[in-house]
N, C-alpha and C positions, 0 to 999 in steps of 0.2 A: 442387594446382589453379592456374593464373595469376594472376597480378593483374592484374584488370577495369583498365581506365582510368577514371578520376576518376568521369566521367559516369553508371559504372551501377556503382560499387563501391560496396556497403551498406555494408563494415566499415572503422570509424575509432575507431582505441584509441588511447590513451595522450593525448588530448587534452578531457577529461572538463572541467578550466576553461574554455577557450573555447568549446565547446558549450553550457556551461551559463551562460553569457555572452549569448550568443545566444538562449538559451531565457528568460531572462530579459527580455531583447529585446523577444523575440514575445508574453508575457503585458503588456508595458505598454503606458499606452495611446496614448505617441508612441515609434516608432523610428526611427533613425538612420537616413539616409537613404543613406549610402556606408558601406560598410565595407572595411578595409585588411585583410588578414590576410597577416603576414610570417612567415619564417622561412628555414630552409636550404633548397636542392632538395632535392624527396623527402621532404616532410618532414608531407605531408598537406594542403597548402594549398589545393589544386583538391579534394581528395574532399571537404573542409570544407565549401569552396563549395558545391560541386553538392548535397553534404549540406543546407545551412541552402534553396537556390534551393529544391528538392524539397519540403521542409515549409512554406514561404512560401505555394508553389504548389498543394500538397493541402490548407492550411485550417493552424488553430490545431489543436499536438497535445493528446493526452486526455493522455499520458502524459509522463513527465518526461527526454524524448531528443527527438534531430531524427531521427531514425529511421524509415525509410517501408520498410514492406514490398516486396520488389522485384517483386510481384506486383500491388501497386497501379497504376493506369492512369497518375498521374504520374513515378512512378518510370519507368514502360515508356515512356513517352513522351520524358522527358528521356535516359533513355538511348540512344534512337535518334534525339535529334537534331532532334527533330519537336513541340515541346510550344510554341503558339502564344504564350503568353505570357513564355519565355524567348530572351534571344537570347545568342550566347556571340561576345568578341573576342578573336582573339587572336592569333599570326604565321601569316601562310596560306602557301599555294605560290603562286610569280609563275610567272603563266601563261604568258610570255616564255622563263622561263631551265627552267621545270618543278620549279625547287629551293626549298628551305621560304627564305622570304623573313628576315633579319637583321634585321629591325624590324616592329612593326606597323603595317598603312597607314593614313594620314588618313583613306583613303577608306572605311575598315573602322568607324573610330569615326565619322563622320560618320552612320552609319547608326542612330546611341542615339537621337536627340533625336525623330527620325521615328517610331520604334521604342515611345521610352515616351509618345508623346503619341496615341497609341492606348489607346482603353477595354481594358479585360485582357478577352480572351476568355472568360475561365471566373468573372470577377466577383471576381477578388482583386486577386492583384499584377502588376507588369510588373516582369518581374530584368532584369537583364543581370550577366553574369560579364565579367571585363575578365583574360584567366587570362595570367600572365607580364606585368605591367604594367611590368616594367624593359625591358621591349622598345618602349615607346613611345617615338616620336622626337616633337623640336618640335613639329611642326605636329599631328601625333595627339591630344599632350598636351594641347595649346591647347583643339584640339577637342575632349577629355573636361570639361576644365576649366568651359566655358562652361554645362554640364548640370549640372557637381558646385554650380554657384552658384545655380542656380536650376532645382530637380528636379521634374518636376512629382508631384502628389498620386499615391500606391498606386504609388510608384516607388523601388525598392531596387536601388541599384549596387554589386557585391562583388567587388573588385581583390585579386586574389594577386599577390605581389611577393616574390622571395629578395633582390632588393637595393634597399632603398627609398630609400638615398640616391640612389639612378638618378632618382627621382621628383623633378618640382620639389616645392618646400615648398606651394606654392601650393595641389596635390594632396592634398599630404600633409595640410596645414592640413584639409582639408573633409572627410576622411574619419575615422572612429572606428575604435582601430587593434586588434588582437588580433595578439599575439607567437605562434606556434608553435613548442616548445623540441625539444629533442632526445629520443627516447623514450629512456627505460630498456632495460635489457639485459633484461628480464623480459619487455617488450610485444614489442622486437624478435622472443626467441625465440619466443614464439607468432608472433607475422604471419610468420616467415621458415619453423618450422614446416609453417604451412599454406600457404603460395607456394610454398615449395620439399620438399616431402617426399622428394625424390629425393636428396639429399646427408645427406650424415652431419651430425650433432650438432658435431663440429669445425669440419666446412665452414660450416655457416650460422653458428656464434660467430665464426671468421675473418671472416667477410663482415658481420657485425654491427658490430666492431671496428672495420675497414675503413671501413663507411661512417657511422662515428661519428651513429649514433642515426638513420639516416636508411631509412627502410623501401627507400623509392623510390631509391636508393642503391647499397643492396645487391642488390635484383631487378636494375637494369640493371646491377653488375658479376657478377651473376652469367649475364647471357646473355652479356654479352661478358668471357667468359674472365677475368673478376676476377681471381681466385684463383691462376690462372696468371699473371697481368702483375702483381701482387704479390709472387710471388715470385719474377722478374724483378727489380724493385724491392727486393726484402730484399735478393739477391744482390751487386746494384751497391753498395748501402751497405755491405754488409761487405767488401765488394773495395778501399773507398778506402781509402787514396789511389794505390792502387796498381792502379788497373783498368786492365786491358792494353787496349789504343790498340783490337782487333778488336773487343771487346767491344761497342762504339758499335756498330758496323757490324753486328753478327749481331742487336741487338735492334733495331734500324733494319727490317733486310729481316725479320725475326719479326712486329714490328708493322704493317709497310705491307699484307702483307696481311688487315688488319682494317680494318675503317672507323672504329671508334670507338678504336682502341688507343691511338694516339695519346694522346685526352686522358684516357684512363683511364692511361697510365703516366705524365704528366705531373702529373694530378692526386695521385696515389697515391705519386710521388717527391715533390713539394712538402707533401704531407702530412706524410709519413715525415721529412721535415727538422722542419719544423713542433713535432711529439710530439717529436723527440728533445732539441731545443731547450727545448720548456716544458717535460717533465718532468727535464732536469736541473735548470733554474733553481727547480725544486719540491723538487729532492732528492731524487728517486723514478724516477729516470731507472734503468733495468737495466744491465748492464754492457756491451751492443752501443750503448746510446743513447748512453753516456757514451764511450766509444770513438769513435764518430764524432764527437761536439762537442767533442771534447780537440783535434781536428783544426786548428779554427779558432778565433780569439774570435768572441763570443756577437753582436756586430755584424756582423761578415762574413757569419756566416753568414743576418744578417737580409740581406744583400747579395743573397748566393744566393738566396734564396727568392726575393727580389722578381725577380729579374735571369731564372728558369727559369720563375716568371708573366709577367711578361712575354712573354719568347718564345714560350709556349702561345699567349699568346693574339693575338697578333701574327698566330703561325703561322697561326692559325684564321682571324681574321676577313680575312686576306689572302692567302687559301687557298695560303700557302709551301710550300716543298717539307718535307714533315713527316720524311720521312728525315734531311734535312741538319740542320735543327732537332734532334733526338735525336741527331744525333752532336756538333753543337754544343751542348746542353745538358750534355750526358754530359760533355765535355774541360772545359767551363766550373765541373764539380761537380768534377772531377778535377784541377784544377788545383791 
């Protein structure tokens, strides 16, 4: 079965400590008004945020779990985006360009105070989820801060964030923080077997390794031919330092037909370099990783990693030519 979006996903595995923390808060007389859920991309932050919101809106649990039956009216209304006591703030579509915004708009955040000032429609809590809080710009962060400083009663804010360092310290300091860590191999195998039954066990294990404990990342790569792109990355690294000049153009042409191929390729390329350097420093590298790292001093590999990461970020941020970026990146790597 395909993985449902976080607002309608009843499955959350591997984050029992975080769930226990939220359950303990629910059971207490006083609950913190703002929560910041952090962790890597695709780790389950939004899934946990909606799970917590559903339980708040449905009432105190009678069992030690935040889970709610998908047939429950609250679950169904949250999944449909129609619950009157839940407001979700996230990056939206720019009506002028019809493309996804790069930041969370301040006008969206300004809806929060008026929403929270209303009496709960069902007599419980009013809940705001800010999904991807690292995308707040200065204006939208300041608008949110005002609510965090003076929250109304019976109001809970839940922020999810993959890069908490990008949030102003004033926001971080007003939230109780929950960190979600990478899932272990057994949990990844269980989730990927559920969501990707058509793949072989070896293919799922390869995706789990590439995703580094992030089920969302693994599922994204499965949809975007991640295994095929990972094979391209492996070939590039094994051909160094004698990567044929035409190979960069061949890869650029192949990835140019995929809307997300560039980012996946660059992510896997930098991850492969980082893993080789890390395992070599630990004395746990395989022969291919040792051969790769021996081509440069360790500090030089750090510079290469930074340059490739910067090239990827600037290409996506400024909508530069991805084909030329791949050629430039592989030329830098092969130098």
